[in-house]
C-alpha positions in Angstrom: -27.0 21.9 -64.5 -26.5 18.3 -63.9 -26.2 19.0 -60.2 -29.6 20.7 -60.2 -31.1 17.9 -62.2 -29.7 15.3 -59.7 -31.0 17.4 -56.8 -34.3 17.8 -58.5 -34.5 14.0 -59.0 -33.6 13.3 -55.4 -36.2 15.7 -54.2 -38.7 14.2 -56.5 -37.8 10.7 -55.3 -38.2 11.8 -51.7 -41.5 13.4 -52.5 -42.8 10.3 -54.3 -41.6 8.1 -51.5 -43.4 10.3 -49.0 -46.6 10.2 -51.0 -46.4 6.4 -51.2 -45.7 6.2 -47.5 -48.7 8.4 -46.8 -50.8 6.3 -49.2 -49.7 3.0 -47.6 -50.3 4.5 -44.2 -53.7 5.5 -45.3 -54.3 2.0 -46.6 -53.2 0.7 -43.3 -55.5 3.0 -41.5 -58.3 2.0 -43.8 -57.6 -1.7 -43.2 -57.5 -1.2 -39.5 -60.8 0.7 -39.6 -62.3 -2.0 -41.7 -61.1 -4.6 -39.4 -62.5 -2.8 -36.4 -65.9 -2.4 -38.0 -65.9 -6.1 -38.9 -65.0 -7.0 -35.4 -67.9 -4.8 -34.1 -70.3 -6.4 -36.5 -69.1 -9.9 -35.4 -69.6 -9.0 -31.8 -73.0 -7.6 -32.5 -74.0 -10.7 -34.4 -72.7 -13.0 -31.7 -74.6 -10.9 -29.1 -77.8 -11.1 -31.1 -77.5 -14.8 -31.6 -76.9 -15.3 -27.9 -80.0 -13.2 -27.1 -82.1 -15.2 -29.5 -80.9 -18.4 -28.0 -81.6 -17.1 -24.5 -85.1 -16.1 -25.6 -85.8 -19.5 -27.1 -84.6 -21.2 -24.0 -86.8 -18.9 -21.8 -89.7 -19.6 -24.1 -89.1 -23.3 -24.0 -88.8 -23.2 -20.2 -92.0 -21.2 -19.9 -93.8 -23.6 -22.3 -92.6 -26.6 -20.2 -93.8 -24.9 -17.0 -97.2 -24.2 -18.6 -97.5 -27.8 -19.8 -96.5 -29.0 -16.3 -99.1 -26.7 -14.7 -101.7 -27.8 -17.2 -100.9 -31.5 -16.5 -101.2 -30.9 -12.8 -104.5 -29.2 -13.3 -105.8 -32.0 -15.5 -104.6 -34.6 -13.0 -106.2 -32.7 -10.1 -109.5 -32.2 -12.1 -109.5 -35.9 -13.0 -108.9 -36.9 -9.5 -111.6 -34.6 -8.2 -114.0 -35.9 -10.9 -113.2 -39.5 -10.0 -113.7 -38.7 -6.3 -117.1 -37.1 -7.0 -118.1 -40.1 -9.1 -117.0 -42.4 -6.4 -119.0 -40.4 -3.8 -122.0 -40.5 -6.1 -121.9 -44.2 -6.6 -121.4 -44.7 -2.8 -124.4 -42.5 -2.1 -126.4 -44.3 -4.7 -125.5 -47.6 -3.2 -126.5 -46.3 0.3 -129.7 -44.7 -1.1 -130.7 -48.0 -2.8 -132.2 -49.2 0.4 -135.8 -48.5 -0.1 -137.6 -46.6 2.6 -140.7 -47.8 4.2 -143.4 -46.0 2.3 -146.1 -44.3 4.3 -149.4 -44.2 2.5 -153.0 -44.6 3.4 -153.9 -48.2 2.7 -157.3 -48.6 1.1 -159.6 -51.5 1.9 -159.1 -53.0 -1.5 -155.3 -53.4 -1.2 -153.8 -56.7 -0.3 -150.2 -56.9 0.9 -148.7 -59.8 -1.2 -145.1 -59.6 0.0 -141.8 -58.0 -0.9 -139.8 -58.1 -4.1 -136.0 -58.7 -4.5 -135.3 -55.0 -3.8 -137.2 -55.0 -0.6 -140.3 -53.1 -1.8 -143.7 -54.1 -0.5 -145.9 -55.4 -3.3 -149.7 -54.9 -3.2 -152.5 -56.4 -5.2 -155.4 -54.2 -6.3 -159.1 -55.1 -6.5 -158.9 -56.2 -10.2 -155.7 -58.2 -9.7 -153.0 -55.6 -10.7 -149.8 -55.8 -8.7 -147.9 -52.6 -7.8 -145.6 -51.0 -5.3 -145.2 -47.4 -4.0 -142.1 -45.3 -4.6 -140.4 -43.2 -2.0 -142.5 -40.3 -3.2 -145.7 -42.2 -2.8 -146.4 -42.9 -6.5 -147.9 -46.2 -7.6 -145.8 -48.2 -10.0 -147.5 -51.2 -11.6 -145.5 -54.4 -12.3 -145.3 -55.9 -15.7 -146.6 -59.4 -16.4 -143.0 -60.8 -16.3 -142.4 -59.3 -12.8 -145.6 -60.4 -11.2 -145.6 -63.1 -8.5 
C-alpha cells in the first residue's frame, strides 16, 4: 500500500507540475500577446503623431505660400496703383497748359492780358474781369485776383 501511495504521490506531483507548466506557459503566451498588442499600439500612435506632424507642416507651408502670394499681389497692386497715380499726375501736369480758347468776342470785351496760368483775361462792359475755360465757360475773377 505504501508503494501505491508513493506512486500516487509521484503521479500527482507530475500532474501538478504539468498543470503549473501549462499555466506558466499560458502566462508567458498572455504576456507575449500583451506585449505585441502594446507594440502595435505604440507603432500606431507613432504613425498617427507623424501624420499629424506632417499635416501641420504641410498646412504651415501652404499658409506661408498663401501669405507670400498675397504679399506679391499686394506689392504688385501697390506698384500698379503708384504707377497709375504717377501717370495721372504726369498727365495733369501736361494738361495744365491752358489751351487757346476759341469763342466769339463781343464788341464790349476788352483783352486786358494774361494771368499767371496763361489764361487770357477780359474786361466786360461794367468792369467785371473774367476768363474763358477750355469748355468755353466764363469764370469771373474775385476782387483779390483782379488786375
